C-alpha atoms as one frame of an Amber mdcrd trajectory, in Angstrom:
protein
   0.000   0.000   0.000   2.993   2.338  -0.526   2.221   5.801  -1.887   4.403
   5.090  -4.918   2.589   3.199  -7.640   5.818   1.725  -8.966   6.653   0.364
  -5.512   3.168  -1.126  -5.208   3.521  -2.878  -8.532   6.941  -4.266  -7.669
   5.810  -5.459  -4.232   2.692  -7.126  -5.622   4.794  -8.746  -8.338   7.289
 -10.080  -5.790   4.504 -11.567  -3.675   2.946 -13.050  -6.800   6.229 -14.763
  -7.665   6.602 -16.085  -4.126   3.092 -17.515  -4.165   3.629 -19.104  -7.581
   7.023 -20.644  -6.823   6.425 -21.536  -3.184   3.316 -23.614  -3.699   0.875
 -24.627  -0.975   3.226 -24.068   1.962   4.105 -20.494   1.066   0.488 -19.630
   0.200  -0.705 -21.082   3.502   1.921 -19.051   5.334   0.863 -15.906   3.488
  -2.760 -16.372   4.490  -1.790 -17.172   8.078   0.165 -13.918   8.205  -2.887
 -12.059   6.863  -1.857 -11.280   3.306  -5.551 -11.067   2.458  -6.246  -7.863
   4.394  -3.895  -5.571   2.412  -4.521  -7.553  -0.780  -8.292  -7.093  -0.594
  -7.837  -3.414   0.263  -5.512  -2.959  -2.711  -7.883  -4.730  -5.097 -10.839
  -2.605  -4.020  -8.861   0.632  -4.137  -7.552  -0.130  -7.621 -11.062  -1.049
  -8.718 -12.397   2.275  -7.478  -9.712   4.231  -9.285  -9.635   2.061 -12.389
 -11.485   4.479 -14.644 -10.610   7.823 -13.059  -6.989   6.981 -12.129  -7.772
   8.347  -8.649  -4.775   6.608  -7.120  -2.290   8.720  -9.032  -1.401  12.238
  -7.840   0.199  12.829 -11.196  -0.247  11.582 -14.726  -0.680   7.811 -14.406
  -0.188   6.872 -18.018   3.418   7.263 -19.053   5.114   5.455 -21.886   1.784
   3.741 -22.600   1.777   2.277 -19.084  -1.307   2.208 -16.878   0.009   1.719
 -13.374  -3.362   0.916 -11.836  -4.130  -1.863 -14.307  -0.612  -3.265 -13.984
  -0.819  -3.252 -10.179  -4.228  -4.896 -10.424  -2.826  -7.579 -12.729  -0.118
  -8.505 -10.202  -2.617  -8.431  -7.340  -5.163 -10.578  -9.188  -2.499 -13.174
  -9.930  -1.496 -13.205  -6.272  -5.149 -13.607  -5.291  -5.538 -16.453  -7.803
  -2.509 -18.300  -6.433  -3.506 -18.100  -2.762  -7.160 -18.964  -3.450  -6.110
 -21.979  -5.490  -4.000 -23.252  -2.593  -5.875 -22.161   0.524  -9.548 -22.567
   1.422  -9.371 -19.766   4.003  -8.425 -17.353   1.236 -11.497 -18.459  -0.726
 -13.697 -17.886   2.329 -12.271 -14.367   2.722 -12.883 -13.775  -0.999 -16.539
 -14.667  -0.421 -16.936 -12.702   2.812 -15.232  -9.519   1.624 -17.255  -9.308
  -1.576 -14.202  -9.464  -3.833 -16.274 -10.684  -6.772 -17.600  -7.221  -7.582
 -14.108  -5.701  -7.716 -12.731  -8.591  -9.748 -15.551  -8.391 -12.280 -14.923
  -4.660 -12.615 -11.442  -5.461 -13.897 -12.961  -7.923 -16.355 -14.752  -5.048
 -18.046 -11.358  -3.896 -19.332 -11.064  -7.004 -21.535 -11.389  -5.026 -24.775
  -8.331  -2.868 -23.986  -6.333  -5.075 -21.606  -6.740  -8.750 -22.449  -3.842
  -9.773 -20.177  -5.628  -8.352 -17.144  -8.850 -10.054 -18.229  -7.067 -13.417
 -18.549  -5.682 -13.036 -15.026  -9.177 -12.289 -13.759 -10.610 -15.253 -15.659
  -8.009 -17.596 -14.155  -8.860 -16.304 -10.702 -12.605 -16.631 -11.293 -12.292
 -20.200 -12.496 -10.352 -21.065  -9.339 -12.678 -19.389  -6.828 -15.906 -20.649
  -8.425 -14.915 -24.322  -8.377 -16.747 -26.187  -5.606 -17.704 -22.906  -3.911
 -21.496 -22.892  -3.420 -21.269 -19.957  -0.983 -20.245 -17.681  -3.843 -23.114
 -18.596  -6.158 -25.543 -16.113  -4.617 -23.191 -13.281  -5.585 -23.572 -14.077
  -9.281 -26.607 -11.914  -9.961 -27.857 -10.935 -13.392 -25.355  -8.077 -13.625
 -22.405 -10.354 -12.837 -23.585 -12.937 -15.358 -23.952 -10.215 -17.978 -20.269
  -9.346 -17.606 -19.295 -12.958 -18.257 -21.668 -13.291 -21.192 -20.307 -10.121
 -22.795 -16.772 -11.489 -22.637 -17.644 -14.990 -23.800 -19.378 -13.617 -26.890
 -16.596 -11.208 -27.912 -15.616 -11.802 -31.559 -11.838 -11.235 -31.245  -9.894
 -14.146 -32.756  -6.427 -13.811 -31.197  -5.101 -16.748 -29.201  -5.279 -14.682
 -26.026  -8.963 -14.019 -26.607  -9.537 -17.721 -27.269  -7.888 -18.466 -23.914
  -9.992 -15.775 -22.253 -13.242 -17.205 -23.634 -12.201 -20.740 -22.638 -11.512
 -19.685 -19.049 -14.802 -17.799 -18.818 -16.577 -20.866 -20.209 -15.108 -22.859
 -17.335 -16.349 -20.278 -14.852 -19.846 -20.318 -16.343 -19.876 -24.117 -16.090
 -18.904 -23.817 -12.406 -21.818 -21.458 -11.733 -24.331 -23.182 -14.022 -26.721
 -23.665 -11.081 -27.318 -19.901 -11.047 -28.353 -19.767 -14.705 -32.125 -19.822
 -15.349 -33.260 -23.110 -16.923 -34.536 -21.281 -19.960 -31.065 -19.919 -20.693
 -28.950 -22.873 -19.630 -29.283 -24.851 -22.848 -28.136 -22.032 -25.084 -25.274
 -21.155 -22.736 -23.954 -24.726 -22.646 -24.062 -24.817 -26.423 -21.966 -21.639
 -26.456 -19.500 -23.252 -24.027 -19.175 -26.330 -26.222 -18.668 -24.160 -29.299
 -15.831 -22.324 -27.562 -14.123 -25.589 -26.670 -14.586 -26.791 -30.222 -13.069
 -23.547 -31.533 -10.057 -23.927 -29.282  -9.409 -27.597 -30.027  -9.838 -27.126
 -33.776  -6.591 -25.131 -34.059  -3.489 -27.117 -34.967  -0.910 -26.129 -32.353
   2.002 -27.499 -34.369   1.122 -25.500 -37.461   0.571 -22.441 -35.285   4.051
 -22.779 -33.796   5.581 -23.015 -37.260   3.625 -19.995 -38.506   4.269 -17.841
 -35.439   7.962 -18.681 -35.357   8.275 -17.542 -38.956   6.362 -14.359 -38.106
   8.774 -13.682 -35.240  11.778 -14.104 -37.548  10.279 -11.692 -40.082   9.436
  -9.132 -37.411  12.914  -9.212 -35.897  14.494  -8.972 -39.351  12.347  -5.952
 -40.225  13.122  -4.344 -36.879  16.843  -4.824 -37.424  16.627  -3.277 -40.897
  14.569  -0.354 -39.610  16.989   0.217 -36.753  19.917   0.294 -39.176  18.169
   2.879 -41.387  17.343   5.061 -38.383  20.903   4.898 -37.122  22.105   6.080
 -40.535  19.569   8.900 -40.400  20.910   9.964 -36.995  24.472  10.029 -38.349
  23.430  12.237 -41.287  21.437  14.560 -39.009  24.366  14.926 -36.620  26.696
  15.699 -39.535  24.350  18.421 -40.795  24.027  19.914 -37.320  27.770  20.049
 -36.849  28.080  22.269 -39.933  25.970  24.974 -38.343  27.196  25.966 -34.869
  24.326  28.427 -34.483  21.682  25.717 -34.587  20.312  24.505 -31.291  21.728
  21.130 -30.428  19.204  18.329 -30.487  19.683  15.709 -27.758  20.980  12.357
 -28.974  18.185  10.138 -30.209  15.601  12.913 -30.123  14.696  12.617 -33.791
  14.076   8.878 -33.531  12.083   9.208 -30.300   9.536  11.589 -31.818   8.799
   9.149 -34.610   9.032   5.988 -32.484   5.795   3.974 -32.445   7.275   0.912
 -30.717   5.011   1.438 -27.707   2.016   0.920 -29.953   3.359  -2.312 -31.412
   2.939  -5.735 -29.815   5.310  -6.336 -26.917   8.433  -8.421 -27.356   7.828
 -12.159 -27.863   4.176 -11.589 -28.716   4.211 -14.540 -31.137   5.447 -16.827
 -28.380   2.795 -15.454 -26.025   0.105 -16.184 -28.595   1.181 -19.835 -28.950
   1.409 -20.187 -25.182  -2.116 -18.818 -24.845  -3.389 -21.317 -27.414  -1.837
 -24.294 -25.635  -3.213 -23.114 -22.298  -6.647 -22.720 -23.880  -6.556 -26.260
 -25.266  -5.338 -27.743 -21.993  -8.005 -25.828 -20.083 -10.762 -26.897 -22.486
  -9.824 -30.561 -22.126  -9.711 -30.314 -18.340 -13.129 -28.658 -18.210 -14.594
 -31.308 -20.518 -13.429 -33.941 -18.029 -15.200 -32.000 -15.271 -18.321 -31.773
 -17.400 -18.185 -35.502 -17.991 -17.949 -36.206 -14.268 -20.687 -33.821 -13.177
 -24.031 -34.814 -11.810 -26.857 -35.451 -14.238 -28.843 -32.285 -14.954 -32.577
 -32.367 -14.725 -34.651 -33.512 -17.661 -36.078 -30.031 -18.061 -32.635 -28.477
 -18.402 -31.526 -30.906 -21.086 -34.826 -30.722 -22.908 -34.118 -27.013 -23.187
 -30.588 -27.780 -24.368 -31.562 -30.291 -27.019 -34.290 -28.034 -28.378 -32.293
 -24.806 -28.265 -32.366 -22.782 -31.435 -28.667 -22.065 -30.961 -27.699 -25.738
 -31.113 -28.132 -25.802 -34.883 -25.631 -22.964 -35.235 -22.891 -24.947 -33.553
 -23.689 -28.416 -34.818 -20.850 -30.014 -36.728 -20.122 -33.448 -38.071 -18.928
 -35.529 -35.126 -17.979 -38.539 -37.208 -14.310 -39.294 -37.617 -13.890 -40.575
 -41.154 -10.502 -42.031 -40.284 -11.726 -44.254 -37.455 -15.506 -44.074 -37.589
 -15.308 -42.893 -33.989 -18.141 -41.117 -32.263 -17.730 -40.131 -28.643 -20.066
 -38.739 -26.030 -19.320 -37.524 -22.518 -19.430 -39.297 -19.204 -23.069 -38.479
 -18.544 -26.139 -40.280 -17.346 -28.748 -39.313 -19.895 -29.232 -39.734 -23.622
 -30.067 -36.040 -23.859 -26.625 -35.109 -22.534 -24.884 -37.533 -24.872 -26.820
 -36.161 -27.832 -26.022 -32.575 -26.898 -22.340 -33.357 -26.630 -22.190 -35.152
 -29.952 -24.040 -32.354 -31.699 -21.861 -29.552 -30.406 -18.328 -30.655 -29.629
 -16.480 -32.512 -32.356 -14.965 -35.536 -30.565 -12.584 -35.939 -33.477 -10.744
 -32.902 -32.181 -10.145 -34.564 -28.836  -8.802 -37.644 -30.593  -6.493 -35.489
 -32.714  -4.966 -33.981 -29.583  -3.934 -37.437 -28.358  -1.423 -37.683 -31.231
   2.191 -36.688 -30.859   3.085 -33.033 -31.553   4.241 -31.954 -35.001   7.904
 -32.959 -35.408   8.792 -29.736 -37.235   7.263 -27.680 -34.428   9.154 -29.728
 -31.840  12.405 -29.109 -33.707  11.735 -25.354 -33.706  11.121 -25.389 -29.961
  14.126 -27.603 -29.259  16.559 -25.240 -31.010  15.094 -21.974 -29.691  15.687
 -21.457 -25.934  12.767 -19.069 -25.478  10.394 -21.469 -27.268  11.672 -24.652
 -25.598   9.167 -24.489 -22.681   6.412 -25.046 -25.256   7.472 -28.700 -25.535
   6.234 -29.371 -22.021   2.971 -27.594 -22.790   2.491 -29.615 -25.988   2.992
 -32.828 -24.031   0.578 -31.627 -21.357  -2.147 -31.096 -23.980  -1.605 -34.638
 -25.278  -1.853 -36.126 -21.773  -4.998 -34.105 -20.996  -6.545 -35.319 -24.246
  -5.848 -38.935 -23.273  -7.391 -38.323 -19.857 -10.390 -36.726 -21.545 -10.697
 -39.743 -23.826 -10.577 -42.011 -20.772 -13.464 -40.139 -19.139 -15.557 -40.204
 -22.294 -15.037 -43.924 -22.845 -15.962 -44.999 -19.337 -19.720 -44.522 -19.637
 -20.408 -43.934 -23.284 -22.645 -46.379 -25.082 -20.809 -48.534 -27.631 -23.208
 -47.548 -30.406 -22.632 -43.864 -29.660 -18.923 -44.544 -29.891 -19.300 -45.866
 -33.421 -19.583 -49.584 -32.740 -17.027 -52.364 -32.527 -15.025 -51.349 -35.598
 -14.540 -47.816 -34.290 -13.296 -49.115 -30.954 -10.869 -51.488 -32.636  -9.542
 -48.621 -34.764  -9.119 -46.543 -31.620  -7.246 -49.428 -29.987  -4.826 -49.504
 -32.916  -4.334 -45.743 -32.655  -3.530 -45.867 -28.939  -1.195 -48.819 -29.443
   0.745 -46.923 -32.090   1.168 -44.012 -29.674   3.138 -46.199 -27.308   5.120
 -48.378 -29.674   6.098 -45.599 -32.068   8.219 -43.856 -29.424   9.648 -46.352
 -26.955  11.607 -43.642 -25.141   8.296 -42.406 -23.734   8.034 -45.545 -21.620
  10.022 -43.577 -19.045   7.525 -40.681 -19.092   5.257 -41.502 -16.160   2.642
 -38.838 -16.918   2.246 -39.994 -20.503   2.179 -43.671 -19.528  -0.451 -43.136
 -16.861  -2.604 -41.161 -19.300  -2.294 -43.641 -22.181  -2.791 -46.636 -19.874
  -5.917 -45.153 -18.320  -7.357 -44.476 -21.780  -6.538 -48.016 -22.903  -7.979
 -49.460 -19.753 -11.257 -47.649 -20.259 -11.320 -48.721 -23.902 -10.622 -52.367
 -23.178 -13.177 -52.435 -20.364 -15.749 -51.154 -22.822 -14.737 -53.713 -25.418
 -14.712 -56.568 -22.936 -18.120 -55.636 -21.533 -19.580 -56.085 -25.019 -17.479
 -59.146 -25.886 -15.708 -57.243 -28.629 -12.652 -59.101 -29.906  -9.386 -57.823
 -28.358  -6.649 -56.695 -30.653  -4.246 -55.524 -28.102  -4.327 -57.573 -24.901
  -0.639 -58.284 -25.527  -0.028 -54.565 -25.398  -1.168 -54.254 -21.790   0.879
 -57.267 -20.829   3.947 -55.621 -22.346   3.257 -52.363 -20.507   2.990 -54.235
 -17.199   6.291 -56.019 -17.757   8.340 -53.131 -19.216  10.693 -50.946 -17.199
   8.202 -48.347 -16.012   6.842 -47.146 -12.699   5.078 -49.652 -10.467   1.989
 -47.444 -10.550   1.791 -47.762 -14.327   2.507 -51.498 -14.159  -0.282 -51.838
 -11.616  -2.696 -49.929 -13.848  -1.840 -52.216 -16.751  -2.353 -55.317 -14.611
  -5.678 -54.000 -13.323  -6.757 -53.398 -16.913  -5.788 -56.974 -17.802  -7.850
 -58.328 -14.916 -10.876 -56.359 -16.097 -10.484 -57.278 -19.748  -9.951 -61.016
 -19.251 -12.280 -61.481 -16.298 -15.181 -63.116 -18.119 -16.509 -64.269 -21.458
 -15.574 -66.816 -24.124 -13.890 -64.144 -26.253 -11.703 -63.169 -23.310 -10.766
 -66.810 -22.680  -9.766 -67.283 -26.319  -7.723 -64.072 -26.334  -5.975 -65.082
 -23.105  -4.884 -68.362 -24.651  -3.728 -66.630 -27.829  -1.384 -64.251 -26.006
  -0.313 -66.910 -23.466  -1.534 -64.730 -20.645  -1.378 -67.290 -17.801   2.272
 -68.383 -18.191   3.348 -64.777 -18.704   1.636 -63.632 -15.494   2.999 -66.571
 -13.501   6.485 -65.625 -14.626   5.924 -61.946 -13.864   4.360 -62.436 -10.409
   7.636 -62.884  -8.459   9.195 -60.005 -10.383   6.331 -57.718  -9.384   6.627
 -58.766  -5.732  10.374 -58.163  -5.758   9.966 -54.711  -7.309   7.420 -53.776
  -4.664   9.821 -54.747  -1.885  12.756 -52.995  -3.529  11.157 -49.826  -4.875
   7.896 -49.419  -3.003   8.666 -47.630   0.245  11.267 -45.301  -1.183   9.426
 -44.003  -4.238   5.674 -44.167  -3.694   3.124 -42.648  -1.364   1.060 -44.567
   1.175  -2.013 -44.404  -1.064  -0.065 -45.699  -4.056   1.375 -48.558  -2.002
  -2.128 -49.459  -0.838  -3.288 -49.659  -4.453  -0.237 -51.736  -5.395  -0.903
 -54.142  -2.522  -4.397 -54.681  -3.918  -2.926 -55.269  -7.376  -0.525 -57.859
  -5.943  -3.393 -59.666  -4.208  -5.574 -59.492  -7.328  -2.702 -60.847  -9.414
  -2.548 -63.944  -7.232  -6.315 -64.406  -7.433  -6.395 -63.822 -11.185  -3.696
 -66.427 -11.793  -5.703 -68.909  -9.721  -8.819 -68.030 -11.719  -7.022 -68.546
 -15.033  -5.738 -71.908 -13.821  -9.299 -73.073 -13.094 -10.310 -72.122 -16.625
  -7.657 -74.427 -17.986  -9.059 -77.329 -15.981 -12.644 -76.755 -17.086 -13.721
 -79.349 -19.702 -14.789 -77.871 -23.018
């Protein structure tokens, strides 16, 4: 709360960095030491002076810099971090009426999209599982969100902004009147579809080329201006009576760099796109796992006039795959299929564009994008897992579509064996395969890839992944003539009998040092189920045909 705006911004930025890097422990300590009192006061004061610049005793906009908005941006990010880590901070957010101030910042989205994105991140965090806040979302508050979500801007930052607001609206869907809910959910699904439709690899290639061209043009322009300065200085030196012009003055008067995009704007655009796609996939998983809406709500959704505007072909010509979400009603499944193209989710499970990866690998500032690309792929696999768990086989495209999907997922693993050491990827791909094979086994669909899971269980990977693969095998080969035939074909019983002592030894050797108590509990169950499953398979061999 220093009188100097620059000091306020720096202090808020330092606290933001501490909260981001320190994690739960630092955020808890901040809340314990009452960071919320000055933070809430700062947010409200900045909100009050946002339009009139009342905080500044002098001109607040200098060099195209709005100190109040920049301070607010740091403060909002700090608020987001502590609320994401600490429930007491969320309670204070509710009690102190921070929503009104935060939404006031959101109104600046047309001129300050970075501030709006920070607000949207914060809103998505504080609205998740926070029923006490729902009463604060009156018609005026909802109107702010609707205005932003319907903005037509097509930059990657605006796509991220709309995706985050869509997540917030989903979190507060219980406050939306039933008559409006259907149309709003269709808008949400359209936004996710818009985000997932963009090819991140091609965008990286295009933006990297744009950055090269911009830097080349800037270098050429700078060279020309330097030459102009030299000529001007030579002319001035010939006339001693002329008033000396300070060095660089000529260039400064004609400099429009402050009006141009900030440095690394191409990289920021790609980063925003990847964050939008990751966020969309995560929200879809939440939508899949939500409680079943009432029949009235989904009748409104399925009959909404807006649904026709956003309906696209949800049939994947390559695999024949149709997917619907993890929901409990046919109306929900139908709405999902009609609005969100599942093909786009499937596309995100593929490996990133090799050319784009090469660009990122050889450019230090772009290298962090590799991790974000991999995160999108893992989230897509998790999303696929959630969709498969409860979707009807016919809605998924039938047996042939599932077999094609099984081939696709198998290729993901065997095409890049080095990824067998990537635990996050392995857990995501194994969970998707497990859900797929459970679905196939439940309908007695012929297995094409039981050997795959056996290989995953026996490869050098984490025990958690091996346990997931074994659990999937137990589910797939638990019952049915087709499962018995497939088990014989891949020699499942002798392979498991050989692997059983290896699994036990690895648990003794690696378990306590590398895994949590919960993980060890799960692995103990897997070990017990392995023994039982082997005994079960042995009885099948003794049963007369």
